[in-house]
C-alpha positions in Angstrom: -72.3 70.2 105.1 -71.4 73.6 106.6 -72.8 73.3 110.1 -71.1 75.3 112.8 -69.7 73.4 115.8 -70.1 75.2 119.1 -69.1 73.8 122.4 -69.8 75.6 125.7 -66.9 75.2 128.1 -66.2 76.3 131.6 -62.9 78.1 131.9 -61.2 79.3 135.0 -59.9 82.8 134.7 -56.5 82.9 136.3 -56.1 86.3 138.0 -53.8 88.0 140.5 -56.6 87.8 143.1 -56.7 84.5 145.1 -58.5 81.5 143.6 -59.7 80.8 140.0 -62.8 82.5 138.7 -65.2 80.3 136.7 -66.3 81.8 133.5 -68.5 80.4 130.7 -66.9 80.5 127.2 -67.7 79.0 123.8 -65.3 77.2 121.4 -66.5 77.5 117.8 -65.4 75.8 114.6 -66.9 76.5 111.1 -66.1 74.2 108.3 -66.3 77.2 105.9 -63.2 78.6 107.7 -61.5 75.2 108.2 -58.1 76.4 109.6 -59.5 78.5 112.4 -61.1 78.1 115.8 -62.8 80.8 117.7 -63.2 81.3 121.4 -65.8 83.7 122.8 -66.0 85.2 126.3 -69.0 87.0 127.8 -69.0 90.8 128.3 -68.9 90.6 132.1 -65.2 89.5 132.1 -63.9 92.1 129.6 -62.4 95.5 130.7 -64.9 97.4 128.6 -68.0 95.3 129.1 -68.1 93.9 125.5 -68.0 90.3 124.5 -64.5 89.2 123.4 -63.8 86.8 120.5 -60.4 85.4 119.7 -59.6 83.5 116.5 -56.6 81.2 116.2 -55.4 78.1 114.3 -57.0 74.8 115.0 -53.5 73.3 114.8 -52.3 75.6 117.6 -55.1 74.3 119.9 -54.2 70.6 119.1 -50.5 71.1 119.5 -51.0 73.0 122.8 -52.5 69.8 124.3 -49.2 68.1 123.9 -46.6 70.8 124.4 -46.4 74.6 124.7 -47.5 76.2 121.4 -47.8 79.6 120.0 -45.6 82.7 120.0 -48.2 85.4 119.1 -51.4 86.6 120.6 -52.7 83.2 121.6 -50.6 80.6 123.4 -51.6 77.1 124.6 -49.9 74.6 126.9 -50.7 71.6 128.9 -51.0 72.0 132.7 -50.9 68.5 133.9 -52.9 65.6 132.5 -56.3 67.2 133.0 -55.9 70.9 132.3 -54.9 73.1 129.4 -53.9 76.7 129.8 -54.6 79.4 127.2 -53.0 82.8 127.2 -54.5 85.7 125.2 -52.1 88.6 124.7 -53.4 92.1 123.9 -52.2 95.7 124.3 -54.2 95.9 127.5 -52.4 92.9 129.1 -52.5 89.1 129.2 -55.5 87.0 130.1 -55.0 83.4 131.1 -57.7 80.7 131.3 -57.6 77.1 132.3 -59.8 74.5 130.6 -60.5 70.8 131.1 -58.4 69.0 128.5 -61.2 66.5 128.0 -63.4 69.4 126.8 -60.8 70.6 124.3 -60.2 67.0 123.0 -63.9 66.5 122.5 -64.2 69.8 120.7 -61.3 69.0 118.4 -62.7 65.5 117.7 -66.0 67.1 116.6 -64.1 69.6 114.4 -62.0 66.7 112.8 -65.2 64.9 112.2 -66.4 67.8 110.1 -63.1 68.5 108.4 -60.4 65.9 108.9 -56.8 67.1 109.6 -55.0 67.6 106.3 -58.2 68.2 104.3 -58.7 71.8 105.2 -57.7 73.1 101.7 -60.6 71.2 100.1 -63.0 73.2 102.3 -61.6 76.6 101.7 -63.9 78.8 99.6 -61.1 81.1 98.1 -63.4 83.0 95.8 -65.9 83.8 98.6 -63.0 84.9 100.8 -61.7 87.2 98.2 -65.1 88.6 97.6 -65.5 89.3 101.3 -62.0 90.8 101.5 -62.7 93.2 98.7 -66.3 94.0 99.8 -68.0 92.3 96.9 -69.9 89.7 99.0 
């Protein structure tokens, strides 16, 4: 079964202006790419008016629920018992969003239902990945 798991989430964009700004976003998990999670943001919140997609490790998201995680472009940390903060670092600057931890936990549970933790290697299609990488797909 290779169904894609999408979950709409409401994030709060943390900005320098007063108050959080609610923004719709989508978390996505594809069993065909079992190590990764994607988060998509609508065009209206980007600097150039184009939808923004970020890919990062599923393990990073899970670890970030318990303790600060990540050192690269995506960082995740708990913000109290009910909120999780994600930071997205790019050349243009840093975007921070806050999510309900319950939404993240629900999404991760669904992804682990599709591909249990530790079983990701069995779901990797290495030959297809190489074909895509070298343009033969």
